TIVO-2410 file (N, C-alpha, C; in nm, 3 decimals):
# residues 126
REC num residu      c1      c2      c3 atome chaine
REC   1      M  -2.222   4.055 -13.343     N      A
REC   1      M  -2.142   3.959 -13.242    CA      A
REC   1      M  -2.171   3.978 -13.094     C      A
REC   2      K  -2.221   4.096 -13.060     N      A
REC   2      K  -2.247   4.108 -12.903    CA      A
REC   2      K  -2.346   3.996 -12.854     C      A
REC   3      G  -2.451   3.963 -12.951     N      A
REC   3      G  -2.532   3.853 -12.901    CA      A
REC   3      G  -2.465   3.731 -12.889     C      A
REC   4      A  -2.382   3.700 -12.968     N      A
REC   4      A  -2.314   3.573 -12.942    CA      A
REC   4      A  -2.240   3.556 -12.836     C      A
REC   5      F  -2.178   3.675 -12.805     N      A
REC   5      F  -2.099   3.682 -12.668    CA      A
REC   5      F  -2.211   3.642 -12.540     C      A
REC   6      W  -2.296   3.709 -12.533     N      A
REC   6      W  -2.381   3.694 -12.430    CA      A
REC   6      W  -2.445   3.546 -12.430     C      A
REC   7      A  -2.468   3.509 -12.551     N      A
REC   7      A  -2.523   3.360 -12.564    CA      A
REC   7      A  -2.421   3.257 -12.504     C      A
REC   8      L  -2.289   3.280 -12.546     N      A
REC   8      L  -2.192   3.185 -12.484    CA      A
REC   8      L  -2.174   3.215 -12.339     C      A
REC   9      C  -2.182   3.339 -12.301     N      A
REC   9      C  -2.171   3.352 -12.152    CA      A
REC   9      C  -2.282   3.271 -12.078     C      A
REC  10      S  -2.383   3.289 -12.129     N      A
REC  10      S  -2.510   3.204 -12.090    CA      A
REC  10      S  -2.459   3.039 -12.083     C      A
REC  11      V  -2.431   3.009 -12.180     N      A
REC  11      V  -2.390   2.866 -12.191    CA      A
REC  11      V  -2.289   2.832 -12.094     C      A
REC  12      L  -2.172   2.913 -12.076     N      A
REC  12      L  -2.094   2.858 -11.973    CA      A
REC  12      L  -2.142   2.870 -11.824     C      A
REC  13      L  -2.232   2.975 -11.821     N      A
REC  13      L  -2.298   2.973 -11.671    CA      A
REC  13      L  -2.383   2.877 -11.641     C      A
REC  14      V  -2.471   2.831 -11.749     N      A
REC  14      V  -2.573   2.720 -11.729    CA      A
REC  14      V  -2.485   2.586 -11.696     C      A
REC  15      S  -2.375   2.573 -11.788     N      A
REC  15      S  -2.299   2.438 -11.771    CA      A
REC  15      S  -2.239   2.436 -11.642     C      A
REC  16      A  -2.178   2.539 -11.585     N      A
REC  16      A  -2.120   2.532 -11.451    CA      A
REC  16      A  -2.242   2.514 -11.330     C      A
REC  17      A  -2.340   2.586 -11.373     N      A
REC  17      A  -2.466   2.561 -11.268    CA      A
REC  17      A  -2.504   2.418 -11.257     C      A
REC  18      Q  -2.514   2.338 -11.382     N      A
REC  18      Q  -2.554   2.223 -11.377    CA      A
REC  18      Q  -2.474   2.115 -11.305     C      A
REC  19      L  -2.328   2.150 -11.334     N      A
REC  19      L  -2.237   2.080 -11.257    CA      A
REC  19      L  -2.237   2.099 -11.129     C      A
REC  20      L  -2.255   2.219 -11.068     N      A
REC  20      L  -2.264   2.251 -10.934    CA      A
REC  20      L  -2.405   2.190 -10.865     C      A
REC  21      L  -2.503   2.188 -10.921     N      A
REC  21      L  -2.632   2.137 -10.865    CA      A
REC  21      L  -2.618   1.980 -10.875     C      A
REC  22      R  -2.547   1.924 -10.959     N      A
REC  22      R  -2.526   1.780 -10.942    CA      A
REC  22      R  -2.439   1.741 -10.824     C      A
REC  23      D  -2.346   1.823 -10.796     N      A
REC  23      D  -2.248   1.795 -10.685    CA      A
REC  23      D  -2.331   1.811 -10.562     C      A
REC  24      A  -2.416   1.921 -10.561     N      A
REC  24      A  -2.489   1.957 -10.439    CA      A
REC  24      A  -2.605   1.838 -10.408     C      A
REC  25      M  -2.663   1.804 -10.520     N      A
REC  25      M  -2.766   1.690 -10.505    CA      A
REC  25      M  -2.697   1.553 -10.468     C      A
REC  26      Q  -2.566   1.526 -10.492     N      A
REC  26      Q  -2.507   1.411 -10.430    CA      A
REC  26      Q  -2.466   1.436 -10.287     C      A
REC  27      S  -2.442   1.547 -10.242     N      A
REC  27      S  -2.401   1.577 -10.110    CA      A
REC  27      S  -2.514   1.595 -10.008     C      A
REC  28      L  -2.622   1.666 -10.058     N      A
REC  28      L  -2.737   1.702  -9.968    CA      A
REC  28      L  -2.824   1.559  -9.954     C      A
REC  29      P  -2.907   1.559  -9.846     N      A
REC  29      P  -3.001   1.449  -9.829    CA      A
REC  29      P  -3.097   1.445  -9.929     C      A
REC  30      P  -3.176   1.347  -9.964     N      A
REC  30      P  -3.279   1.342 -10.056    CA      A
REC  30      P  -3.402   1.453 -10.026     C      A
REC  31      V  -3.453   1.512 -10.132     N      A
REC  31      V  -3.555   1.595 -10.121    CA      A
REC  31      V  -3.679   1.523 -10.075     C      A
REC  32      S  -3.700   1.393 -10.103     N      A
REC  32      S  -3.827   1.313 -10.070    CA      A
REC  32      S  -3.838   1.340  -9.893     C      A
REC  33      D  -3.719   1.343  -9.830     N      A
REC  33      D  -3.725   1.344  -9.682    CA      A
REC  33      D  -3.688   1.504  -9.652     C      A
REC  34      L  -3.804   1.581  -9.677     N      A
REC  34      L  -3.806   1.738  -9.699    CA      A
REC  34      L  -3.750   1.786  -9.565     C      A
REC  35      L  -3.791   1.733  -9.439     N      A
REC  35      L  -3.735   1.793  -9.316    CA      A
REC  35      L  -3.595   1.791  -9.302     C      A
REC  36      T  -3.538   1.660  -9.335     N      A
REC  36      T  -3.386   1.653  -9.332    CA      A
REC  36      T  -3.324   1.740  -9.438     C      A
REC  37      F  -3.410   1.775  -9.546     N      A
REC  37      F  -3.332   1.837  -9.647    CA      A
REC  37      F  -3.327   1.987  -9.616     C      A
REC  38      I  -3.431   2.037  -9.558     N      A
REC  38      I  -3.445   2.179  -9.525    CA      A
REC  38      I  -3.352   2.200  -9.392     C      A
REC  39      S  -3.331   2.095  -9.302     N      A
REC  39      S  -3.239   2.098  -9.199    CA      A
REC  39      S  -3.091   2.112  -9.247     C      A
REC  40      A  -3.063   2.037  -9.351     N      A
REC  40      A  -2.921   2.041  -9.413    CA      A
REC  40      A  -2.892   2.168  -9.464     C      A
REC  41      L  -2.998   2.254  -9.528     N      A
REC  41      L  -2.978   2.383  -9.592    CA      A
REC  41      L  -2.970   2.474  -9.480     C      A
REC  42      W  -3.046   2.468  -9.381     N      A
REC  42      W  -3.054   2.568  -9.274    CA      A
REC  42      W  -2.930   2.553  -9.180     C      A
REC  43      H  -2.866   2.458  -9.180     N      A
REC  43      H  -2.749   2.440  -9.100    CA      A
REC  43      H  -2.620   2.431  -9.184     C      A
REC  44      V  -2.625   2.479  -9.315     N      A
REC  44      V  -2.516   2.501  -9.413    CA      A
REC  44      V  -2.434   2.384  -9.393     C      A
REC  45      S  -2.480   2.256  -9.460     N      A
REC  45      S  -2.425   2.138  -9.440    CA      A
REC  45      S  -2.342   2.123  -9.580     C      A
REC  46      S  -2.269   2.023  -9.608     N      A
REC  46      S  -2.198   1.995  -9.728    CA      A
REC  46      S  -2.291   2.003  -9.839     C      A
REC  47      G  -2.264   2.079  -9.944     N      A
REC  47      G  -2.359   2.078 -10.064    CA      A
REC  47      G  -2.435   2.199 -10.063     C      A
REC  48      T  -2.456   2.253  -9.966     N      A
REC  48      T  -2.532   2.391  -9.943    CA      A
REC  48      T  -2.471   2.493 -10.028     C      A
REC  49      G  -2.341   2.524 -10.041     N      A
REC  49      G  -2.280   2.630 -10.104    CA      A
REC  49      G  -2.285   2.588 -10.267     C      A
REC  50      A  -2.279   2.466 -10.281     N      A
REC  50      A  -2.276   2.426 -10.437    CA      A
REC  50      A  -2.424   2.456 -10.483     C      A
REC  51      L  -2.517   2.429 -10.410     N      A
REC  51      L  -2.659   2.459 -10.443    CA      A
REC  51      L  -2.688   2.599 -10.459     C      A
REC  52      L  -2.626   2.684 -10.370     N      A
REC  52      L  -2.668   2.828 -10.391    CA      A
REC  52      L  -2.594   2.882 -10.516     C      A
REC  53      L  -2.441   2.826 -10.538     N      A
REC  53      L  -2.378   2.887 -10.649    CA      A
REC  53      L  -2.456   2.836 -10.768     C      A
REC  54      G  -2.484   2.707 -10.780     N      A
REC  54      G  -2.561   2.657 -10.886    CA      A
REC  54      G  -2.685   2.741 -10.938     C      A
REC  55      L  -2.773   2.769 -10.825     N      A
REC  55      L  -2.878   2.839 -10.856    CA      A
REC  55      L  -2.841   3.003 -10.896     C      A
REC  56      T  -2.765   3.051 -10.835     N      A
REC  56      T  -2.694   3.175 -10.887    CA      A
REC  56      T  -2.646   3.175 -11.020     C      A
REC  57      G  -2.575   3.057 -11.047     N      A
REC  57      G  -2.533   3.049 -11.196    CA      A
REC  57      G  -2.653   3.042 -11.308     C      A
REC  58      Y  -2.765   2.991 -11.261     N      A
REC  58      Y  -2.878   2.973 -11.351    CA      A
REC  58      Y  -2.943   3.110 -11.356     C      A
REC  59      V  -2.945   3.204 -11.251     N      A
REC  59      V  -2.999   3.332 -11.247    CA      A
REC  59      V  -2.902   3.414 -11.347     C      A
REC  60      A  -2.791   3.419 -11.325     N      A
REC  60      A  -2.693   3.486 -11.400    CA      A
REC  60      A  -2.700   3.455 -11.553     C      A
REC  61      S  -2.728   3.332 -11.582     N      A
REC  61      S  -2.723   3.283 -11.714    CA      A
REC  61      S  -2.858   3.329 -11.782     C      A
REC  62      M  -2.965   3.321 -11.710     N      A
REC  62      M  -3.112   3.390 -11.765    CA      A
REC  62      M  -3.065   3.525 -11.805     C      A
REC  63      G  -3.009   3.605 -11.714     N      A
REC  63      G  -2.955   3.749 -11.741    CA      A
REC  63      G  -2.886   3.767 -11.885     C      A
REC  64      C  -2.774   3.688 -11.898     N      A
REC  64      C  -2.703   3.669 -12.021    CA      A
REC  64      C  -2.798   3.632 -12.138     C      A
REC  65      W  -2.888   3.545 -12.109     N      A
REC  65      W  -2.974   3.492 -12.228    CA      A
REC  65      W  -3.068   3.613 -12.267     C      A
REC  66      Y  -3.110   3.676 -12.174     N      A
REC  66      Y  -3.185   3.818 -12.195    CA      A
REC  66      Y  -3.121   3.896 -12.300     C      A
REC  67      L  -3.002   3.919 -12.241     N      A
REC  67      L  -2.921   4.021 -12.312    CA      A
REC  67      L  -2.885   3.967 -12.467     C      A
REC  68      A  -2.863   3.838 -12.488     N      A
REC  68      A  -2.826   3.766 -12.595    CA      A
REC  68      A  -2.969   3.777 -12.696     C      A
REC  69      L  -3.076   3.760 -12.653     N      A
REC  69      L  -3.202   3.752 -12.723    CA      A
REC  69      L  -3.225   3.888 -12.772     C      A
REC  70      H  -3.174   4.012 -12.711     N      A
REC  70      H  -3.217   4.128 -12.746    CA      A
REC  70      H  -3.122   4.158 -12.871     C      A
REC  71      R  -3.008   4.083 -12.884     N      A
REC  71      R  -2.902   4.103 -12.991    CA      A
REC  71      R  -2.889   4.015 -13.103     C      A
REC  72      M  -2.965   3.909 -13.097     N      A
REC  72      M  -2.954   3.814 -13.204    CA      A
REC  72      M  -3.094   3.731 -13.222     C      A
REC  73      A  -3.088   3.669 -13.326     N      A
REC  73      A  -3.214   3.586 -13.351    CA      A
REC  73      A  -3.221   3.466 -13.263     C      A
REC  74      L  -3.351   3.438 -13.229     N      A
REC  74      L  -3.381   3.325 -13.130    CA      A
REC  74      L  -3.328   3.190 -13.200     C      A
REC  75      S  -3.333   3.186 -13.322     N      A
REC  75      S  -3.296   3.045 -13.393    CA      A
REC  75      S  -3.149   3.030 -13.376     C      A
REC  76      K  -3.075   3.137 -13.374     N      A
REC  76      K  -2.931   3.118 -13.368    CA      A
REC  76      K  -2.897   3.105 -13.221     C      A
REC  77      A  -2.947   3.192 -13.123     N      A
REC  77      A  -2.918   3.174 -12.992    CA      A
REC  77      A  -2.952   3.050 -12.927     C      A
REC  78      Y  -3.075   2.986 -12.971     N      A
REC  78      Y  -3.094   2.867 -12.902    CA      A
REC  78      Y  -3.011   2.751 -12.950     C      A
REC  79      A  -2.981   2.762 -13.081     N      A
REC  79      A  -2.852   2.668 -13.132    CA      A
REC  79      A  -2.740   2.659 -13.035     C      A
REC  80      L  -2.697   2.787 -13.007     N      A
REC  80      L  -2.578   2.796 -12.911    CA      A
REC  80      L  -2.597   2.714 -12.770     C      A
REC  81      L  -2.720   2.755 -12.725     N      A
REC  81      L  -2.753   2.686 -12.598    CA      A
REC  81      L  -2.733   2.534 -12.595     C      A
REC  82      S  -2.747   2.469 -12.703     N      A
REC  82      S  -2.701   2.341 -12.717    CA      A
REC  82      S  -2.564   2.285 -12.683     C      A
REC  83      L  -2.463   2.402 -12.705     N      A
REC  83      L  -2.341   2.378 -12.667    CA      A
REC  83      L  -2.318   2.321 -12.510     C      A
REC  84      S  -2.402   2.361 -12.419     N      A
REC  84      S  -2.399   2.341 -12.301    CA      A
REC  84      S  -2.393   2.191 -12.271     C      A
REC  85      Y  -2.464   2.117 -12.342     N      A
REC  85      Y  -2.465   1.970 -12.327    CA      A
REC  85      Y  -2.333   1.910 -12.353     C      A
REC  86      I  -2.256   1.958 -12.447     N      A
REC  86      I  -2.126   1.925 -12.476    CA      A
REC  86      I  -2.038   1.953 -12.359     C      A
REC  87      L  -2.037   2.067 -12.321     N      A
REC  87      L  -1.950   2.109 -12.190    CA      A
REC  87      L  -1.983   2.021 -12.093     C      A
REC  88      V  -2.102   2.010 -12.057     N      A
REC  88      V  -2.138   1.918 -11.919    CA      A
REC  88      V  -2.102   1.781 -11.940     C      A
REC  89      W  -2.118   1.720 -12.058     N      A
REC  89      W  -2.071   1.581 -12.085    CA      A
REC  89      W  -1.916   1.575 -12.079     C      A
REC  90      G  -1.854   1.671 -12.139     N      A
REC  90      G  -1.715   1.663 -12.133    CA      A
REC  90      G  -1.643   1.677 -11.974     C      A
REC  91      A  -1.702   1.787 -11.929     N      A
REC  91      A  -1.651   1.797 -11.787    CA      A
REC  91      A  -1.688   1.687 -11.691     C      A
REC  92      A  -1.804   1.629 -11.716     N      A
REC  92      A  -1.837   1.515 -11.618    CA      A
REC  92      A  -1.750   1.391 -11.636     C      A
REC  93      I  -1.709   1.401 -11.768     N      A
REC  93      I  -1.598   1.265 -11.793    CA      A
REC  93      I  -1.458   1.305 -11.748     C      A
REC  94      L  -1.419   1.428 -11.762     N      A
REC  94      L  -1.287   1.476 -11.723    CA      A
REC  94      L  -1.251   1.510 -11.588     C      A
REC  95      L  -1.345   1.567 -11.521     N      A
REC  95      L  -1.332   1.621 -11.387    CA      A
REC  95      L  -1.302   1.478 -11.304     C      A
REC  96      P  -1.187   1.492 -11.209     N      A
REC  96      P  -1.167   1.394 -11.135    CA      A
REC  96      P  -1.273   1.365 -11.016     C      A
REC  97      G  -1.308   1.230 -10.990     N      A
REC  97      G  -1.400   1.202 -10.884    CA      A
REC  97      G  -1.547   1.212 -10.921     C      A
REC  98      W  -1.569   1.232 -11.040     N      A
REC  98      W  -1.692   1.233 -11.093    CA      A
REC  98      W  -1.757   1.086 -11.145     C      A
REC  99      G  -1.659   0.994 -11.196     N      A
REC  99      G  -1.708   0.881 -11.225    CA      A
REC  99      G  -1.779   0.857 -11.350     C      A
REC 100      E  -1.795   0.963 -11.416     N      A
REC 100      E  -1.876   0.942 -11.548    CA      A
REC 100      E  -1.771   0.878 -11.646     C      A
REC 101      R  -1.839   0.786 -11.727     N      A
REC 101      R  -1.762   0.703 -11.829    CA      A
REC 101      R  -1.774   0.752 -11.964     C      A
REC 102      F  -1.670   0.732 -12.048     N      A
REC 102      F  -1.678   0.775 -12.186    CA      A
REC 102      F  -1.771   0.665 -12.263     C      A
REC 103      S  -1.853   0.716 -12.353     N      A
REC 103      S  -1.913   0.622 -12.438    CA      A
REC 103      S  -1.906   0.680 -12.576     C      A
REC 104      W  -1.911   0.598 -12.666     N      A
REC 104      W  -1.893   0.622 -12.819    CA      A
REC 104      W  -2.039   0.695 -12.847     C      A
REC 105      H  -2.152   0.611 -12.793     N      A
REC 105      H  -2.276   0.697 -12.815    CA      A
REC 105      H  -2.284   0.844 -12.781     C      A
REC 106      G  -2.223   0.861 -12.680     N      A
REC 106      G  -2.211   0.993 -12.627    CA      A
REC 106      G  -2.147   1.086 -12.712     C      A
REC 107      L  -2.016   1.037 -12.762     N      A
REC 107      L  -1.947   1.115 -12.859    CA      A
REC 107      L  -2.016   1.138 -12.985     C      A
REC 108      L  -2.086   1.033 -13.032     N      A
REC 108      L  -2.172   1.049 -13.157    CA      A
REC 108      L  -2.283   1.153 -13.123     C      A
REC 109      G  -2.355   1.165 -13.017     N      A
REC 109      G  -2.430   1.266 -12.993    CA      A
REC 109      G  -2.379   1.397 -12.982     C      A
REC 110      V  -2.243   1.428 -12.929     N      A
REC 110      V  -2.189   1.550 -12.925    CA      A
REC 110      V  -2.148   1.579 -13.080     C      A
REC 111      G  -2.118   1.492 -13.160     N      A
REC 111      G  -2.072   1.514 -13.304    CA      A
REC 111      G  -2.211   1.586 -13.375     C      A
REC 112      L  -2.326   1.507 -13.335     N      A
REC 112      L  -2.449   1.549 -13.433    CA      A
REC 112      L  -2.485   1.696 -13.351     C      A
REC 113      I  -2.465   1.717 -13.244     N      A
REC 113      I  -2.489   1.836 -13.182    CA      A
REC 113      I  -2.417   1.952 -13.249     C      A
REC 114      M  -2.265   1.930 -13.255     N      A
REC 114      M  -2.183   2.030 -13.327    CA      A
REC 114      M  -2.213   2.047 -13.477     C      A
REC 115      L  -2.267   1.944 -13.535     N      A
REC 115      L  -2.302   1.946 -13.683    CA      A
REC 115      L  -2.415   2.034 -13.686     C      A
REC 116      G  -2.521   2.007 -13.601     N      A
REC 116      G  -2.631   2.096 -13.596    CA      A
REC 116      G  -2.616   2.252 -13.578     C      A
REC 117      V  -2.516   2.272 -13.503     N      A
REC 117      V  -2.480   2.433 -13.460    CA      A
REC 117      V  -2.418   2.468 -13.599     C      A
REC 118      L  -2.328   2.399 -13.660     N      A
REC 118      L  -2.262   2.433 -13.787    CA      A
REC 118      L  -2.360   2.466 -13.884     C      A
REC 119      V  -2.457   2.376 -13.922     N      A
REC 119      V  -2.561   2.391 -14.003    CA      A
REC 119      V  -2.636   2.523 -13.999     C      A
REC 120      I  -2.661   2.553 -13.861     N      A
REC 120      I  -2.741   2.681 -13.839    CA      A
REC 120      I  -2.659   2.807 -13.867     C      A
REC 121      F  -2.524   2.789 -13.834     N      A
REC 121      F  -2.429   2.898 -13.841    CA      A
REC 121      F  -2.369   2.922 -13.973     C      A
REC 122      L  -2.370   2.818 -14.065     N      A
REC 122      L  -2.285   2.843 -14.180    CA      A
REC 122      L  -2.380   2.952 -14.258     C      A
REC 123      P  -2.285   3.026 -14.337     N      A
REC 123      P  -2.367   3.132 -14.421    CA      A
REC 123      P  -2.441   3.074 -14.537     C      A
REC 124      R  -2.548   3.131 -14.575     N      A
REC 124      R  -2.644   3.078 -14.681    CA      A
REC 124      R  -2.586   3.112 -14.801     C      A
REC 125      R  -2.615   3.025 -14.895     N      A
REC 125      R  -2.582   3.052 -15.041    CA      A
REC 125      R  -2.701   3.093 -15.111     C      A
REC 126      E  -2.692   3.215 -15.191     N      A
REC 126      E  -2.815   3.255 -15.258    CA      A
REC 126      E  -2.789   3.255 -15.396     C      A
***
């Protein structure tokens, strides 16, 4: 069970990181204008903190992922990682100011992801 704990920690961290990076990329200037982008980072403009926190979240998630893989099978750990799609989808819809719209197609995709995770984690009958 320790492997599942670390895998779920990784899922939570990577989900938060994705949300933070989306927020940062909407606040910072486009990367295509590299000098302006670097200047915005250098002068700690709006979005710089979210970018640093998002990148830190990804690094921490990788550490949790490393610990999870030492304690559980890759096939099960990887299935848990797909739960981050559900968390990010739900958070983008529910968080105020994000402007993401609910769609039935998205809900169907969430249902399929959940079904896939359940199929992988259900005990086998022998």
